C-alpha positions as CSV (number, residue, x, y, z in Angstrom):
1,M,84.5,67.8,157.2
2,N,87.1,68.0,154.5
3,K,87.7,72.0,155.2
4,T,89.1,71.2,158.8
5,H,92.1,69.1,157.2
6,N,94.1,72.2,156.1
7,I,97.7,72.6,155.2
8,R,99.3,72.6,158.4
9,E,98.1,68.9,159.2
10,L,100.1,67.8,155.6
11,L,103.0,69.6,157.2
12,E,102.6,67.7,160.1
13,G,102.6,64.5,158.2
14,F,106.0,65.7,156.3
15,A,107.1,66.1,160.0
16,R,106.5,62.6,160.8
17,F,107.9,61.6,157.6
18,T,111.4,63.6,158.1
19,S,111.7,62.1,161.5
20,G,110.8,58.5,160.8
21,T,107.6,58.6,163.1
22,Q,105.2,58.0,160.1
23,G,102.9,55.1,159.5
24,H,99.4,54.1,160.6
25,D,96.4,51.9,160.0
26,Q,95.3,53.7,156.9
27,R,97.9,52.1,154.8
28,C,96.5,48.4,155.0
29,S,94.9,46.5,152.7
30,A,91.8,45.8,155.0
31,Y,91.4,49.6,155.1
32,A,91.4,50.0,151.6
33,K,88.5,47.9,151.3
34,T,86.5,50.2,153.5
35,L,87.0,52.7,150.8
36,H,85.1,50.6,147.9
37,E,81.9,52.6,148.0
38,Q,82.8,56.0,148.5
39,Q,86.1,58.3,148.7
40,S,86.4,61.5,151.2
41,P,89.8,62.9,150.6
42,K,91.0,65.8,152.8
43,A,93.2,67.6,150.5
44,I,94.5,67.7,146.9
45,I,97.8,67.8,145.9
46,V,98.9,69.1,143.2
47,T,102.9,67.6,141.9
48,C,105.5,66.1,139.5
49,S,105.6,62.7,138.3
50,D,108.9,62.6,139.7
51,S,109.3,59.4,141.4
52,R,111.2,60.9,144.2
53,V,108.0,63.0,144.9
54,P,105.4,60.5,146.1
55,P,102.8,62.9,148.0
56,E,101.1,60.1,150.2
57,L,104.7,59.3,151.6
58,L,105.6,62.6,152.0
59,F,102.4,63.9,153.8
60,D,102.4,60.6,155.6
61,A,98.7,59.8,154.4
62,G,96.8,56.6,154.0
63,F,94.3,55.3,151.7
64,G,91.6,57.9,150.6
65,E,93.3,60.8,152.3
66,L,94.7,62.8,149.4
67,F,93.2,63.0,145.5
68,V,96.4,63.5,143.8
69,I,97.2,65.0,140.6
70,R,100.7,64.1,139.3
71,T,102.0,65.3,135.7
72,A,105.6,66.4,134.8
73,G,106.6,69.9,135.8
74,N,103.1,69.6,137.8
75,V,101.8,71.8,134.8
76,L,98.1,72.1,134.5
77,S,96.1,70.6,131.2
78,D,92.1,70.8,130.9
79,Y,92.1,67.3,132.4
80,D,94.0,68.2,135.3
81,I,91.8,71.1,136.2
82,A,88.7,68.9,135.5
83,S,89.8,66.1,138.1
84,I,90.9,69.1,140.6
85,E,87.1,70.5,140.0
86,Y,85.5,66.8,140.3
87,A,87.4,67.0,143.6
88,V,86.0,70.2,145.1
89,S,82.5,69.9,143.6
90,A,82.0,66.1,143.8
91,L,83.8,65.4,146.9
92,G,83.9,68.5,148.8
93,V,87.6,68.8,149.1
94,H,88.3,72.8,150.2
95,N,92.4,72.3,150.6
96,I,95.1,72.2,147.7
97,L,98.4,72.1,148.0
98,V,100.8,72.8,144.5
99,V,104.1,70.8,145.4
100,G,107.4,71.8,143.0
101,H,110.7,70.1,144.0
102,S,114.5,70.7,143.4
103,S,116.6,69.2,140.7
104,C,112.9,69.0,138.4
105,G,113.8,67.2,135.3
106,A,110.2,69.1,133.4
107,I,111.8,72.2,134.5
108,Q,115.4,72.0,133.4
109,A,113.9,70.3,129.8
110,A,112.0,73.6,129.3
111,V,115.3,75.4,130.1
112,D,117.0,73.4,127.8
113,D,114.4,73.8,125.2
114,D,115.4,70.9,122.7
115,Q,113.7,72.1,119.3
116,H,113.5,68.1,118.4
117,D,111.1,67.2,121.0
118,T,108.0,65.1,120.4
119,Y,104.9,66.9,119.9
120,H,103.5,66.0,123.2
121,I,106.6,67.2,125.4
122,R,106.8,70.2,123.3
123,Q,103.1,71.1,124.7
124,L,104.7,70.2,128.3
125,K,107.3,72.7,128.2
126,E,105.3,75.5,126.4
127,A,103.0,75.1,129.6
128,I,106.2,75.9,131.4
129,F,107.7,78.6,129.4
130,P,105.4,81.7,130.9
131,V,107.8,81.3,133.9
132,L,110.7,81.4,132.3
133,R,109.8,84.5,130.1
134,G,108.0,86.3,133.2
135,N,111.4,85.5,135.3
136,P,114.4,86.4,132.7
137,H,116.6,87.0,135.9
138,M,116.3,83.6,136.9
139,T,118.6,81.0,135.9
140,E,118.7,78.5,138.0
141,V,116.2,75.6,138.2
142,D,115.3,75.1,141.3
143,E,114.3,79.1,141.1
144,L,112.4,78.4,138.4
145,S,111.0,75.6,140.0
146,R,109.5,78.0,142.8
147,A,108.4,80.4,140.5
148,H,106.6,77.5,138.2
149,V,104.4,76.5,141.7
150,L,103.2,80.2,142.1
151,H,102.3,80.4,138.3
152,V,100.4,77.0,138.7
153,I,98.9,78.5,141.6
154,D,97.6,81.8,139.6
155,E,96.9,79.6,136.4
156,L,94.5,77.6,138.5
157,K,92.6,80.6,140.1
158,E,92.6,82.1,136.9
159,R,91.4,79.2,134.9
160,S,88.8,77.5,137.3
161,P,85.5,78.9,138.3
162,L,85.5,76.8,141.2
163,I,88.5,78.0,143.0
164,T,86.8,80.4,145.0
165,D,87.5,81.9,148.7
166,E,86.4,78.9,150.1
167,I,89.1,77.0,148.8
168,Q,92.1,77.3,150.5
169,V,95.6,77.1,147.9
170,A,98.9,77.0,148.9
171,G,101.9,75.9,147.3
172,C,105.4,74.7,148.7
173,F,108.9,73.6,147.6
174,Y,110.4,70.5,148.4
175,D,114.5,69.9,148.6
176,L,115.1,66.3,147.5
177,E,118.9,66.9,148.9
178,H,117.9,68.2,152.4
179,C,114.4,66.7,152.6
180,T,112.9,69.9,153.8
181,I,109.6,71.7,152.7
182,D,110.0,75.7,152.4
183,M,106.0,77.1,152.1
184,L,105.7,79.6,148.9
185,E,102.4,80.7,149.5
186,I,100.1,79.9,152.3
187,G,96.4,80.0,151.3
188,R,94.0,81.9,153.5
189,D,92.2,79.0,155.7
190,P,88.3,79.3,154.9
191,E,87.9,78.0,158.6
192,A,89.7,81.2,160.0
193,N,87.7,84.2,160.4
């Protein structure tokens, strides 16, 4: 069942990615065609839209393995939370990983706070502002990106009644330059006793 694919397995996929040993038959069109009637992803990934952070490649995942939510700065709108709730309730996914990354342009934009933004960009940055206000001692974008991952986890747990103790929620930070992942919060494994 989906619960057995935990965060550790995602990190094993990342290890394959960094060692150059990734790849399997779930990345071909023949396999993709087998999923036309139903999907059964093993994990939900909430991450940034940044083109340098493709979760399927980072975690060596094929078609149908990940349910991915991507927005600039990995912020959560009502639609994003609804998508996560759909994956939990309709698809039975019990593992969520929130992934932040270094050199995040959305976090940098919130720090710079250009007052001439469009309405929608302003809304995006306002979702990041609580992290800036809550961590006035932090001035580096990467530090704030790490703090934002933890904020997103807390926000998801607070805003969604479906994110209960039965759901494993964790957070990590992907360093683009060094191609490393640091776990920031490791959620309780629902299978552990």
